[in-house]
C-alpha positions as CSV (number, residue, x, y, z in Angstrom):
1,X,-73.1,-6.7,-48.0
2,X,-76.3,-8.4,-46.8
3,X,-79.8,-7.7,-47.9
4,X,-80.7,-6.2,-44.6
5,X,-77.6,-3.9,-44.7
6,X,-78.6,-2.8,-48.2
7,X,-82.1,-2.1,-47.0
8,X,-80.8,0.0,-44.1
9,X,-78.7,2.1,-46.5
10,X,-81.4,2.5,-49.0
11,X,-84.1,3.6,-46.5
12,X,-83.7,7.0,-45.0
13,X,-83.9,7.3,-41.2
14,X,-87.2,8.4,-39.9
15,X,-85.7,11.5,-38.4
16,X,-84.5,12.7,-41.8
17,X,-88.0,12.5,-43.4
18,X,-89.4,16.0,-43.6
19,X,-93.1,16.3,-42.7
20,X,-95.4,17.3,-45.5
21,X,-96.1,21.0,-45.6
22,X,-99.4,22.0,-44.1
23,X,-101.4,24.2,-46.4
24,X,-104.3,26.2,-45.2
25,X,-106.7,28.1,-47.4
26,X,-106.7,31.8,-47.1
27,X,-110.2,32.1,-45.7
28,X,-109.6,29.7,-42.9
29,X,-106.3,31.4,-42.2
30,X,-107.8,34.9,-41.7
31,X,-110.8,33.5,-39.8
32,X,-108.5,31.6,-37.5
33,X,-106.3,34.7,-36.9
34,X,-109.4,36.8,-36.1
35,X,-110.9,34.1,-33.9
36,X,-107.7,34.1,-31.8
37,X,-107.8,37.9,-31.4
38,X,-111.5,38.7,-30.5
39,X,-110.5,42.1,-29.3
40,X,-109.6,43.1,-32.9
41,X,-113.1,42.2,-34.0
42,X,-114.6,44.3,-31.1
43,X,-112.3,47.2,-32.0
44,X,-113.4,47.0,-35.7
45,X,-117.1,47.2,-34.6
46,X,-116.2,50.3,-32.5
47,X,-114.5,51.9,-35.5
48,X,-117.5,51.1,-37.7
49,X,-120.0,52.6,-35.2
50,X,-117.9,55.7,-34.8
51,X,-117.4,56.2,-38.5
52,X,-121.1,55.7,-39.1
53,X,-122.3,58.1,-36.4
54,X,-119.6,60.6,-37.4
55,X,-120.6,60.5,-41.0
56,X,-124.3,61.3,-40.2
57,X,-123.5,63.8,-37.4
58,X,-120.0,65.3,-37.6
59,X,-120.5,66.8,-34.1
60,X,-119.7,63.3,-32.8
61,X,-116.0,63.9,-33.3
62,X,-115.7,66.4,-30.5
63,X,-114.0,66.3,-27.2
64,X,-117.2,66.8,-25.1
65,X,-118.7,63.7,-26.6
66,X,-115.5,61.7,-25.9
67,X,-115.6,62.8,-22.2
68,X,-119.3,61.9,-22.0
69,X,-118.5,58.4,-23.3
70,X,-115.6,58.0,-20.8
71,X,-117.9,59.1,-18.0
72,X,-120.6,56.6,-19.1
73,X,-118.1,53.8,-19.2
74,X,-116.9,54.1,-15.7
75,X,-119.6,52.3,-13.7
76,X,-120.3,49.8,-16.5
77,X,-116.6,49.1,-16.8
78,X,-116.3,48.3,-13.1
79,X,-119.2,45.9,-13.3
80,X,-117.7,44.3,-16.4
81,X,-114.3,43.7,-14.9
82,X,-116.0,41.8,-12.0
83,X,-118.1,39.8,-14.4
84,X,-115.0,39.0,-16.5
85,X,-113.2,37.3,-13.6
86,X,-116.3,35.3,-12.7
87,X,-116.8,34.2,-16.3
88,X,-113.1,33.3,-16.7
89,X,-113.6,30.9,-13.8
90,X,-116.6,29.3,-15.6
91,X,-119.3,31.0,-13.5
92,X,-121.7,33.8,-14.0
93,X,-122.8,36.6,-11.7
94,X,-126.0,38.6,-12.1
95,X,-126.2,40.0,-8.5
96,X,-123.5,42.7,-9.0
97,X,-126.0,45.5,-9.6
98,X,-128.0,44.6,-6.5
99,X,-124.8,44.5,-4.5
100,X,-123.9,48.0,-5.7
101,X,-127.3,49.3,-5.0
102,X,-127.4,47.9,-1.4
103,X,-123.9,49.1,-0.7
104,X,-124.2,52.6,-2.1
105,X,-127.6,53.4,-0.5
106,X,-126.7,51.9,2.9
107,X,-123.4,53.8,3.1
108,X,-124.9,57.0,1.8
109,X,-127.7,56.8,4.4
110,X,-125.3,55.9,7.2
111,X,-122.9,58.8,6.4
112,X,-125.6,61.4,6.1
113,X,-127.1,60.4,9.4
114,X,-123.9,59.8,11.5
115,X,-120.6,60.6,9.7
116,X,-121.1,63.5,7.3
117,X,-117.5,64.4,7.1
118,X,-116.0,61.0,6.3
119,X,-113.2,61.2,3.7
120,X,-114.0,59.9,0.2
121,X,-111.1,57.4,0.4
122,X,-112.8,55.9,3.5
123,X,-116.1,55.7,1.7
124,X,-114.5,54.0,-1.3
125,X,-112.8,51.4,1.0
126,X,-116.1,50.9,2.9
127,X,-118.0,50.4,-0.3
128,X,-115.5,47.9,-1.7
129,X,-115.3,46.0,1.6
130,X,-119.1,45.8,1.9
131,X,-119.4,44.6,-1.6
132,X,-116.7,42.0,-1.1
133,X,-118.5,40.6,1.9
134,X,-121.7,40.1,-0.1
135,X,-119.6,38.6,-2.9
136,X,-118.0,36.1,-0.4
137,X,-121.5,35.0,0.5
138,X,-122.2,34.4,-3.2
139,X,-119.0,32.3,-3.5
140,X,-119.7,30.2,-0.4
141,X,-123.2,29.5,-1.6
142,X,-122.0,28.4,-5.0
143,X,-119.4,26.1,-3.4
144,X,-121.7,24.7,-0.7
145,X,-124.8,24.2,-2.8
146,X,-122.9,22.9,-5.9
147,X,-125.5,24.7,-7.9
148,X,-125.0,26.7,-11.1
149,X,-123.8,30.1,-10.2
150,X,-126.4,31.7,-12.4
151,X,-129.2,30.2,-10.2
152,X,-127.4,31.1,-7.0
153,X,-126.8,34.8,-8.0
154,X,-130.3,35.2,-9.2
155,X,-131.4,34.2,-5.8
156,X,-129.0,36.5,-4.0
157,X,-129.9,39.3,-6.4
158,X,-133.5,39.2,-5.1
159,X,-132.3,38.7,-1.5
160,X,-130.1,41.8,-1.6
161,X,-132.8,43.8,-3.3
162,X,-135.3,42.7,-0.8
163,X,-133.1,43.6,2.1
164,X,-132.5,47.1,0.6
165,X,-136.2,47.9,-0.1
166,X,-137.6,46.3,3.1
167,X,-135.1,47.2,5.8
168,X,-132.8,50.0,4.5
169,X,-135.2,52.3,2.7
170,X,-136.6,53.6,-0.5
171,X,-136.3,57.4,-0.1
172,X,-134.2,59.2,-2.7
173,X,-131.3,61.2,-1.2
174,X,-130.8,64.3,-3.3
175,X,-128.3,65.8,-0.8
176,X,-125.5,63.3,-0.9
177,X,-122.6,63.6,1.6
178,X,-120.3,66.4,0.9
179,X,-117.2,64.2,0.3
180,X,-119.2,62.3,-2.4
181,X,-120.4,65.5,-4.0
182,X,-116.8,66.9,-4.1
183,X,-115.4,63.7,-5.6
184,X,-118.1,63.7,-8.3
185,X,-117.2,67.3,-9.2
186,X,-113.4,66.7,-9.1
187,X,-112.0,67.0,-12.6
188,X,-108.8,65.7,-14.2
189,X,-109.2,68.3,-17.0
190,X,-111.8,71.0,-17.6
191,X,-112.2,73.7,-20.3
192,X,-114.8,75.8,-22.1
193,X,-115.5,75.3,-25.8
194,X,-116.0,78.2,-28.2
195,X,-119.7,77.2,-28.2
196,X,-119.9,77.9,-24.5
197,X,-119.9,74.3,-23.3
198,X,-118.2,73.5,-20.0
199,X,-116.3,70.2,-20.6
200,X,-115.1,68.1,-17.7
201,X,-113.1,64.8,-17.6
202,X,-114.1,63.5,-14.2
203,X,-111.6,62.1,-11.7
204,X,-113.9,59.1,-11.2
205,X,-112.3,57.5,-14.3
206,X,-109.2,56.9,-12.2
207,X,-111.1,54.3,-10.2
208,X,-111.8,52.4,-13.4
209,X,-108.2,52.7,-14.5
210,X,-106.9,51.4,-11.2
211,X,-109.4,48.6,-11.2
212,X,-108.4,47.6,-14.8
213,X,-104.7,47.5,-13.8
214,X,-105.4,45.5,-10.7
215,X,-107.6,43.0,-12.6
216,X,-104.9,42.6,-15.3
217,X,-102.3,42.0,-12.7
218,X,-104.4,39.4,-10.8
219,X,-105.3,37.5,-14.0
220,X,-101.8,37.5,-15.6
221,X,-99.2,37.8,-12.9
222,X,-100.6,35.8,-9.9
223,X,-101.2,32.1,-9.1
224,X,-104.9,32.9,-8.4
225,X,-105.2,34.2,-11.9
226,X,-103.8,30.9,-13.3
227,X,-106.2,29.0,-11.1
228,X,-109.2,31.1,-12.4
229,X,-108.4,30.3,-16.0
230,X,-107.6,26.7,-15.2
231,X,-110.9,26.1,-13.5
232,X,-112.8,27.9,-16.2
233,X,-111.0,25.8,-18.9
234,X,-111.5,22.4,-17.3
235,X,-112.8,21.8,-13.8
236,X,-111.7,18.1,-13.8
237,X,-108.1,19.0,-14.9
238,X,-107.9,21.8,-12.4
239,X,-108.9,19.4,-9.6
240,X,-106.2,16.9,-10.7
241,X,-103.7,19.8,-10.7
242,X,-104.6,20.5,-7.0
243,X,-106.3,23.8,-7.3
244,X,-108.6,24.6,-4.4
245,X,-112.1,25.1,-5.9
246,X,-113.5,26.7,-2.8
247,X,-110.8,29.3,-2.6
248,X,-111.2,30.2,-6.3
249,X,-115.0,30.4,-6.1
250,X,-114.9,32.6,-3.0
251,X,-112.2,34.8,-4.6
252,X,-113.9,35.5,-7.9
253,X,-117.2,36.3,-6.4
254,X,-115.6,38.4,-3.6
255,X,-113.7,40.3,-6.3
256,X,-116.8,40.9,-8.3
257,X,-118.5,42.2,-5.2
258,X,-115.5,44.3,-4.4
259,X,-115.7,46.1,-7.7
260,X,-119.5,46.4,-7.4
261,X,-119.2,48.2,-4.1
262,X,-116.7,50.6,-5.7
263,X,-119.1,51.1,-8.6
264,X,-121.9,52.0,-6.2
265,X,-119.9,54.7,-4.5
266,X,-118.7,56.1,-7.8
267,X,-122.3,56.1,-9.1
268,X,-123.6,58.1,-6.2
269,X,-120.7,60.6,-6.5
270,X,-121.2,61.0,-10.2
271,X,-125.0,61.4,-10.2
272,X,-125.1,63.1,-6.8
273,X,-128.3,61.1,-6.1
274,X,-128.8,58.0,-4.0
275,X,-131.7,56.1,-5.5
276,X,-132.3,52.6,-4.3
277,X,-133.8,51.7,-7.7
278,X,-130.7,52.7,-9.6
279,X,-128.3,50.3,-11.4
280,X,-130.6,47.3,-11.4
281,X,-131.6,46.4,-14.9
282,X,-128.3,46.8,-16.7
283,X,-127.0,43.2,-16.0
284,X,-127.5,42.1,-19.6
285,X,-125.6,45.1,-20.9
286,X,-122.7,44.3,-18.7
287,X,-122.6,40.6,-19.6
288,X,-123.0,41.6,-23.3
289,X,-119.9,43.9,-23.0
290,X,-117.8,41.1,-21.5
291,X,-118.9,38.6,-24.2
292,X,-118.3,41.2,-27.0
293,X,-114.9,41.6,-25.5
294,X,-114.0,38.0,-26.3
295,X,-114.8,36.1,-23.1
296,X,-116.5,32.7,-23.5
297,X,-119.6,32.1,-21.5
298,X,-118.2,28.6,-20.7
299,X,-115.1,30.1,-19.0
300,X,-111.3,29.8,-19.4
301,X,-110.9,33.0,-21.5
302,X,-111.2,36.7,-21.5
303,X,-108.9,39.7,-21.2
304,X,-109.1,43.1,-19.5
305,X,-108.4,44.9,-22.7
306,X,-111.1,43.1,-24.6
307,X,-113.6,43.7,-21.8
308,X,-112.9,47.4,-21.8
309,X,-113.4,47.5,-25.6
310,X,-116.7,45.7,-25.1
311,X,-117.7,48.3,-22.6
312,X,-116.9,51.1,-25.0
313,X,-118.9,49.4,-27.7
314,X,-122.0,48.9,-25.6
315,X,-121.7,52.4,-24.2
316,X,-121.5,53.8,-27.8
317,X,-124.7,51.9,-28.8
318,X,-126.6,53.0,-25.7
319,X,-125.6,56.6,-25.6
320,X,-124.3,57.8,-29.0
321,X,-126.5,56.2,-31.7
322,X,-129.2,58.9,-30.9
323,X,-126.8,61.3,-32.6
324,X,-127.2,59.4,-35.8
325,X,-131.0,59.5,-35.5
326,X,-131.3,55.8,-34.4
327,X,-134.3,55.4,-32.1
328,X,-133.5,54.2,-28.6
329,X,-135.7,51.2,-29.1
330,X,-133.2,49.9,-31.6
331,X,-130.3,49.8,-29.2
332,X,-131.0,46.4,-27.8
333,X,-131.6,45.1,-31.4
334,X,-128.1,46.3,-32.4
335,X,-126.4,44.9,-29.3
336,X,-128.1,41.6,-29.9
337,X,-127.0,41.5,-33.5
338,X,-123.5,42.3,-32.6
339,X,-123.5,39.5,-30.0
340,X,-124.7,37.0,-32.6
341,X,-122.1,38.0,-35.0
342,X,-119.4,38.0,-32.4
343,X,-120.5,34.6,-31.1
344,X,-120.3,33.1,-34.6
345,X,-116.8,34.6,-35.0
346,X,-115.4,33.6,-31.6
347,X,-116.8,30.1,-32.0
348,X,-114.1,29.5,-34.7
349,X,-111.6,29.2,-31.8
350,X,-113.0,25.7,-31.2
351,X,-112.3,24.8,-34.8
352,X,-108.7,26.0,-34.8
């Protein structure tokens, strides 16, 4: 037997060598697990807020409060789902509230003056279509100008607001069209409490439920959803894979406008008031909800479930902390603190 043969027999084949076990410390393990599941962190914050408020004011754990939270989540949730799909593609949109205000006020005024008996389904479709058209304009500008979408949508936000206040009108409409009024009063469930309170679960929440299902399906079951995440994850790689950037840009902003138009009609129906100054000013709350739901501001991530949890958390802070005696001036402080904590937690995804 030659020396080379002996060496071959004495040295195990590379394929038979087991790799050394990878050991991770317990802290990094749970941090990594949590960082990969940001919605769990958001849910934990919701539970903490609920337990804290309920401990101070036990009346929090009542069905009327739950219904009020659901009602308050509807319009904010529609906005947040639109922002989610834009953020997932690596962009950002701050014009959604202006789109909703222009759409809802214009349609309300038009219906009151010319088509008072229009069915609510037609009004919802008209609102969604009008918002989508304005969103397409956003997407085309982002693609043509090659400018950051934040800058573009700040510009269109002022443009849409200026058109509304200059050419459409500034008069409050207290007498909204009858179909909107009836839709706002439509209830999925209503009952009277022993304390004499009339509790209603509004049917408008079905619009949010439908939008959530549609958004989930688009992001997780369609080619355009894959393109959205691909472009948000790496624009250069997405281009090499052959994704059409113009199509994706137009789609995400059109979809955000589509949901904003729906939100405008739902808002008028719920409040029974068409106010051209409504809705504008809650852009940061919506973006905060999406970020708290686990979406990265740089794109390529985000889920519908996490976004809805973020909406619930922001709604709780804005509407329920008063029950615990927390002054309203502290609401933004608490939301900001939660964003900082969530940002530090979610940043661990880059270290995994």
